[in-house]
C-alpha positions in Angstrom: -66.0 76.4 76.5 -65.0 77.6 79.8 -61.5 77.4 81.0 -62.7 74.7 83.4 -64.7 72.2 80.7 -61.7 72.5 78.4 -58.8 71.5 81.3 -61.3 68.8 82.2 -61.5 67.8 78.2 -57.9 67.6 78.0 -57.1 65.5 80.9 -59.9 63.1 79.9 -58.7 62.7 76.0 -54.8 62.3 77.5 -55.8 59.7 80.0 -58.2 57.7 77.5 -55.0 58.1 74.7 -53.3 56.5 77.4 -54.8 53.9 78.3 -55.7 53.0 74.5 -52.0 53.0 74.3 -51.0 50.4 77.0 -53.9 48.0 76.2 -52.2 48.1 73.2 -48.6 47.6 74.0 -49.8 44.9 76.5 -51.9 43.1 74.0 -48.5 42.3 71.4 -46.4 39.9 73.0 -42.6 40.6 73.4 -39.8 38.4 72.8 -39.5 38.1 76.3 -42.9 36.7 76.8 -42.9 34.3 74.1 -42.8 30.3 75.1 -39.5 28.7 75.0 -38.7 25.5 73.0 -35.2 23.8 74.5 -33.9 27.1 75.7 -35.0 28.9 72.6 -37.5 31.5 71.6 -38.9 32.2 67.6 -37.7 35.7 66.9 -34.3 35.4 68.8 -31.3 36.8 66.9 -29.0 34.1 65.4 -26.3 35.7 68.2 -28.6 34.3 71.1 -29.5 31.2 69.5 -25.5 29.9 69.0 -24.5 31.6 72.3 -25.7 28.4 73.9 -26.3 26.0 70.9 -23.8 23.0 70.9 -23.1 20.0 68.7 -24.9 17.2 69.4 -21.8 15.1 69.2 -18.0 16.3 69.4 -18.5 16.0 73.4 -21.0 19.1 73.2 -18.8 21.8 72.3 -20.4 25.0 71.1 -21.5 25.1 67.9 -19.2 28.0 66.5 -16.3 27.3 68.4 -16.7 24.0 66.4 -17.5 25.6 63.3 -14.3 27.8 63.3 -11.8 25.2 64.2 -13.3 23.7 61.3 -13.5 26.4 58.6 -10.0 27.1 59.6 -8.6 23.5 59.5 -6.6 23.2 56.2 -7.9 19.0 56.5 -11.3 19.7 56.3 -11.0 22.0 53.5 -9.2 19.4 51.0 -11.6 17.0 52.4 -14.2 19.4 50.9 -12.7 19.7 48.0 -12.0 16.4 47.0 -15.9 15.4 47.8 -16.9 18.1 45.4 -14.9 16.0 42.8 -15.6 12.6 43.6 -19.0 13.2 44.4 -20.8 10.9 46.9 -18.5 7.5 46.7 -16.8 8.4 49.9 -18.8 8.2 53.0 -16.4 10.4 54.9 -16.1 13.0 52.4 -19.6 13.5 52.3 -20.0 13.8 56.2 -17.5 16.7 55.7 -18.8 18.4 53.0 -22.2 18.6 55.0 -20.6 19.8 58.0 -18.4 22.5 55.5 -22.0 23.4 54.9 -23.4 23.9 57.9 -21.0 26.0 59.1 -21.5 28.0 56.1 -25.2 28.2 56.9 -24.1 29.6 60.7 -22.1 31.7 59.4 -24.6 33.2 57.5 -27.1 33.4 60.1 -24.7 35.0 62.0 -24.2 37.7 59.4 -27.9 38.5 59.0 -28.4 36.4 56.5 -31.5 33.7 55.8 -29.8 30.1 56.7 -31.8 26.9 56.9 -29.6 24.7 60.0 -29.2 21.3 60.7 -30.3 21.0 64.1 -27.1 18.5 64.8 -25.5 22.2 65.2 -27.8 22.5 68.0 -28.0 19.3 69.9 -30.7 20.3 72.5 -33.4 19.9 69.8 -31.2 16.3 68.7 -32.4 16.2 65.6 -34.4 18.6 62.8 -34.1 21.6 61.1 -34.1 26.1 62.2 -34.8 28.4 59.4 -33.3 32.3 60.1 -34.5 35.0 57.9 -32.8 38.3 58.1 -30.5 36.8 61.6 -33.4 36.3 62.9 -35.1 32.5 64.1 -38.8 32.0 62.0 -39.1 28.3 62.8 -37.7 25.2 64.6 -38.5 21.5 64.0 -37.7 18.4 65.9 -39.2 15.1 67.0 -39.4 14.0 70.5 -40.0 10.5 71.8 -43.4 11.0 73.0 -47.0 9.5 72.2 -49.1 12.7 70.6 -51.4 13.3 73.7 -48.7 13.7 76.2 -47.2 16.3 73.9 -50.7 17.6 72.9 -51.2 18.1 77.0 -47.5 19.5 77.6 -48.1 22.0 75.0 -51.7 23.3 76.0 -50.1 23.8 79.3 -46.6 25.8 78.0 -49.1 27.7 75.5 -52.2 28.3 77.5 -54.2 27.4 74.7 -56.0 25.1 73.3 -55.1 23.5 69.9 -57.5 22.9 66.8 -57.3 19.1 66.9 -58.1 17.2 63.3 -56.9 14.0 61.5 -55.9 13.5 58.0 -55.4 10.6 55.8 -51.8 10.3 54.0 -50.3 7.8 51.9 -46.5 7.0 53.8 -43.6 5.5 52.0 -44.9 2.3 51.7 -48.5 3.0 49.6 -49.9 2.3 52.5 -53.4 4.6 53.9 -52.5 6.0 57.5 -54.2 8.3 59.4 -52.4 11.3 60.8 -53.3 12.9 63.7 -52.2 16.7 64.5 -52.9 19.4 66.6 -52.4 23.1 65.9 -51.9 26.5 68.5 -52.7 29.7 66.5 -51.1 32.2 68.8 -49.9 36.0 67.8 -46.5 35.8 66.2 -46.1 32.1 67.3 -47.9 29.1 65.1 -47.7 26.0 66.8 -47.9 22.1 65.2 -47.7 18.4 66.2 -48.0 15.6 64.0 -47.7 12.0 65.2 -44.9 10.1 63.9 -45.6 6.4 62.8 -43.6 3.6 61.5 -44.8 2.0 58.3 -46.4 -0.3 60.4 -48.7 1.8 61.5 -47.3 2.5 64.9 -46.3 5.4 66.6 -43.1 6.0 67.2 -42.6 9.6 68.0 -44.1 13.9 67.7 -42.7 15.6 65.5 -43.3 19.8 66.5 -42.8 22.7 64.3 -42.7 26.1 65.3 -43.2 29.3 63.5 -43.9 32.9 63.4 -45.6 33.1 59.7 -44.7 37.0 59.3 -41.3 36.1 59.6 -41.5 32.5 57.0 -43.5 35.1 54.5 -41.0 37.8 54.4 -38.6 35.1 53.6 -40.8 33.6 50.6 -41.2 37.4 49.6 -37.4 37.7 49.6 -37.1 34.9 47.2 -39.2 35.8 44.5 
């Protein structure tokens, strides 16, 4: 092989490798390109999440500030100790124990541990729960007061992808058989599911939204084995 042919062949190989590498990088979504839900992204750190998360009550104070005050409050500590002794007889003590447990879960998430957080500590979601795995937001589940069809339309636009629709026959809490409509989007690093919520009379009362990273959730499952 002549020197000119060798240099030409070498240049083609280098350019091809660079193109393939660039394609691979572009095909993997980064955190900044992941869709946001109530201002949060699946995969973000607990530090990012709780830098903006505020209490659903308590005048919207930052959850971390609220929890720091609670965990350092001697009265709160005494209330939790009483709750442990008396059980659930006193509602006020039960609430104190729940807040104490929630604040300790936030502390665990910020320390890079696995934790599940009640979304009263992230009022932007109103209600639901969030799971952190090794300090990263792995899943979030919340309810929106909107019909399923409206949520599916909005989610399709947000994700720029069509969902898989299904209808499941389930038994509700009063043993009635109802049809539950769901929609699911399977994207790189993100699984989104929305489900119709119904009253005991079978009327639509909102939509539950569940967003997760299956890989992170699998890591959580494996870590408990």
